[in-house]
C-alpha positions in Angstrom: 53.1 -56.8 136.9 49.7 -57.9 135.6 47.6 -59.1 138.5 46.4 -62.6 137.7 45.6 -65.9 139.3 43.8 -68.8 137.7 41.5 -71.7 138.2 40.8 -74.7 136.0 37.5 -76.2 134.7 36.9 -79.4 132.7 34.6 -79.2 129.6 33.9 -82.4 127.6 37.1 -84.0 128.8 39.4 -81.1 128.1 40.9 -78.8 130.8 41.1 -75.1 130.2 42.8 -72.4 132.2 40.6 -69.3 132.8 42.3 -66.1 134.1 40.6 -64.6 137.1 41.3 -61.5 139.2 43.3 -62.4 142.3 41.2 -61.9 145.5 42.6 -59.7 148.3 43.7 -61.6 151.4 44.4 -60.4 154.9 47.0 -57.6 155.2 50.2 -59.1 156.5 53.0 -56.6 156.3 54.8 -56.8 152.9 58.6 -57.0 152.9 60.5 -54.1 151.3 61.0 -56.0 148.1 57.2 -56.3 147.7 56.4 -52.7 148.7 53.2 -51.6 146.9 52.1 -55.1 146.3 49.1 -56.7 148.0 48.7 -60.1 149.5 46.8 -62.5 147.3 47.6 -65.8 149.1 48.5 -66.7 152.6 48.5 -69.9 154.6 49.6 -70.2 158.2 48.4 -73.9 158.4 45.9 -73.2 161.1 44.4 -75.6 160.2 46.0 -77.5 157.4 43.7 -77.7 154.4 45.0 -80.8 152.7 42.9 -82.9 150.3 42.5 -86.5 151.4 42.7 -87.9 147.9 44.4 -85.1 145.9 41.1 -83.8 144.6 38.4 -81.4 145.5 38.5 -77.7 146.4 41.4 -77.3 148.9 44.5 -75.2 149.4 46.9 -78.1 149.2 47.2 -81.5 147.5 49.7 -84.3 148.2 52.0 -85.2 145.3 53.1 -83.6 142.1 50.8 -84.4 139.2 53.5 -86.3 137.1 54.5 -88.6 140.0 52.7 -92.0 140.2 53.4 -92.9 143.8 52.4 -90.9 146.8 53.4 -91.1 150.5 50.8 -91.6 153.2 49.0 -88.4 154.1 50.2 -89.0 157.7 53.6 -87.7 156.5 52.1 -84.3 156.1 50.8 -82.7 159.3 50.5 -79.5 161.2 50.0 -80.7 164.8 52.7 -78.4 166.3 51.4 -75.1 165.0 53.3 -75.3 161.7 53.4 -77.6 158.7 55.8 -80.5 158.7 56.4 -82.4 155.5 58.2 -85.7 156.3 60.2 -88.2 154.3 60.3 -91.5 156.2 62.4 -94.5 155.4 60.3 -97.2 153.6 57.5 -94.8 152.5 57.6 -96.2 149.0 58.6 -93.0 147.1 61.7 -90.8 147.4 59.7 -87.6 148.0 56.8 -86.1 150.0 55.3 -83.0 148.3 52.3 -80.8 148.5 51.2 -78.5 145.7 48.5 -75.9 145.0 47.3 -78.0 141.9 45.0 -81.0 142.4 46.0 -84.3 140.8 42.9 -84.2 138.5 43.9 -80.6 137.4 40.5 -79.3 138.2 41.6 -76.9 141.1 44.6 -74.7 141.2 46.1 -71.6 142.7 48.7 -70.2 140.3 50.4 -66.9 139.5 52.4 -65.1 136.9 54.8 -62.6 138.5 54.8 -61.6 142.2 56.8 -62.0 145.4 56.7 -65.6 146.8 57.9 -66.3 150.3 57.9 -69.1 152.9 59.3 -69.2 156.4 60.9 -72.6 156.8 63.4 -74.7 158.7 65.0 -78.1 158.1 67.9 -80.2 159.5 70.9 -80.3 157.2 71.6 -84.0 157.4 73.0 -86.2 154.6 70.4 -87.1 152.1 67.9 -84.3 153.0 66.8 -82.4 149.8 64.2 -79.8 150.7 62.7 -77.6 148.0 60.3 -74.7 147.6 59.6 -74.4 143.9 57.1 -73.6 141.1 56.0 -75.2 137.9 53.4 -74.1 135.3 49.8 -75.1 135.0 50.2 -75.2 131.3 52.6 -78.1 131.5 50.1 -80.1 133.5 47.2 -79.5 131.2 49.2 -79.8 128.0 48.6 -76.3 126.8 52.3 -75.5 126.7 52.8 -76.2 123.0 54.0 -73.2 121.0 54.7 -73.5 117.3 54.7 -77.2 117.6 57.2 -77.3 120.5 56.3 -78.3 124.1 58.0 -75.7 126.4 57.8 -75.0 130.1 59.7 -73.2 132.8 60.6 -74.2 136.3 61.5 -71.9 139.2 63.4 -73.3 142.2 63.0 -70.7 144.9 65.1 -72.8 147.2 66.8 -76.2 147.2 69.0 -77.5 149.9 71.4 -80.4 150.3 72.2 -81.9 153.7 75.8 -82.2 152.8 76.0 -78.4 152.0 74.7 -76.7 155.1 76.0 -73.3 154.2 74.7 -73.1 150.6 71.5 -71.8 149.0 70.7 -73.3 145.7 68.6 -71.0 143.4 67.8 -72.2 139.9 65.5 -71.5 136.9 65.0 -74.0 134.1 63.6 -74.1 130.6 62.2 -77.4 129.5 61.7 -78.2 125.8 60.0 -81.5 124.8 60.7 -82.8 128.3 64.4 -81.9 128.2 66.2 -79.5 130.5 67.7 -77.3 127.7 68.7 -74.2 129.7 69.3 -73.3 133.3 71.6 -71.3 135.5 72.9 -74.6 136.9 76.5 -73.4 136.5 75.7 -70.4 138.7 73.1 -71.5 141.2 75.0 -72.0 144.4 75.2 -69.1 146.8 76.7 -69.0 150.4 74.6 -67.9 153.3 76.1 -66.1 156.3 78.6 -68.3 158.1 76.5 -68.6 161.3 73.3 -69.5 159.5 71.6 -72.5 161.1 69.1 -74.0 158.7 67.5 -75.8 161.6 66.1 -72.4 162.7 63.4 -70.4 161.0 64.4 -68.4 157.9 62.6 -66.6 155.2 63.1 -67.9 151.6 61.7 -65.6 148.9 61.7 -64.8 145.2 60.6 -61.7 143.3 59.5 -62.4 139.8 58.9 -59.5 137.4 58.7 -59.6 133.6 62.0 -60.8 132.3 63.7 -61.3 135.7 63.8 -63.2 139.0 65.6 -62.2 142.2 66.1 -64.6 145.1 66.0 -63.5 148.8 67.2 -65.1 152.0 66.0 -63.4 155.2 65.0 -60.3 153.0 68.5 -59.9 151.6 68.8 -60.3 147.8 71.3 -63.0 146.9 71.1 -63.3 143.1 69.2 -62.3 140.0 68.7 -64.0 136.6 67.1 -63.0 133.4 64.2 -65.4 132.7 63.5 -67.4 129.5 60.8 -66.1 127.2 58.3 -68.9 128.1 58.1 -67.7 131.7 56.1 -64.7 130.5 53.4 -67.0 128.9 52.6 -69.2 131.9 51.1 -69.3 135.4 53.0 -71.2 138.1 51.7 -73.1 141.1 53.6 -73.7 144.4 55.3 -76.9 145.5 56.8 -77.7 148.9 59.0 -80.9 149.0 61.1 -83.0 151.4 62.9 -85.7 149.5 65.8 -88.0 149.9 68.7 -87.8 147.4 72.4 -87.8 148.4 74.6 -85.6 146.2 71.6 -84.5 144.0 70.7 -88.1 143.0 67.0 -88.4 143.3 66.2 -91.3 145.7 69.8 -92.0 146.5 70.2 -93.5 150.0 74.0 -93.4 150.0 75.3 -92.4 153.4 71.7 -91.7 154.7 71.3 -92.7 158.3 68.1 -90.9 159.1 64.7 -92.6 159.3 62.8 -89.3 159.2 63.7 -86.0 157.6 61.3 -83.1 157.4 60.8 -79.6 156.0 58.9 -77.4 158.4 56.9 -74.4 157.1 55.5 -71.7 159.3 53.7 -69.8 156.5 53.6 -69.3 152.8 52.7 -65.9 151.2 52.3 -64.5 147.7 52.1 -60.8 146.9 51.3 -59.2 143.6 51.2 -55.7 142.2 47.9 -53.8 142.3 
């Protein structure tokens, strides 16, 4: 795996991605599936480094760049020693997300290949749709046009549905001209052990190597997929989301009784090969 991370700069109105060597971070023990890799990103949210306005040099930014409504920053907090991302009834948008890409696209932490992991918990109540996912910088800065075709990938490290408390949803997508043309959506639902309680802490991970991704739950491999060719041409940034959407319908409030649903995150880590 080629060791790469990137940052963005703006020159005369255009935004360009510039590859840079990934810096070494503190040495948390790598899981077996990342043996030999080194830690290039870690956040334990002590404190939470969240931009107030989605800009500037920070670790995290509220909202995904293509959304036009954002929840109040008070719905993103780390007052109990871990990160809590809240969806609250009446917040004005179906989702609360944080990403490692600023809204103005001038600051980003993104990677091609590596092992990506977060320790998370969430209450599996109807309407809760938590997600730990990755999308490419090239899609945001419009540099994802190849032979006249706009093409991007998407990696869903984990998605949950409150109505399916014993399932792990793991998906990759290929987007062409803003259409979802390929995915493993017919084979993306995997059972977790019967006594699993999503309201307790678990590790959610993904190993990405050239041509292949493998999902992990509590350090156990659950599924692998061959990636689409565009994945090997792009760098992906992190997104953590709590959103409302019954039965996979974005924003659906059908059967939702909760006023507050949250995704709690103890830490996020990224390892890459030396």
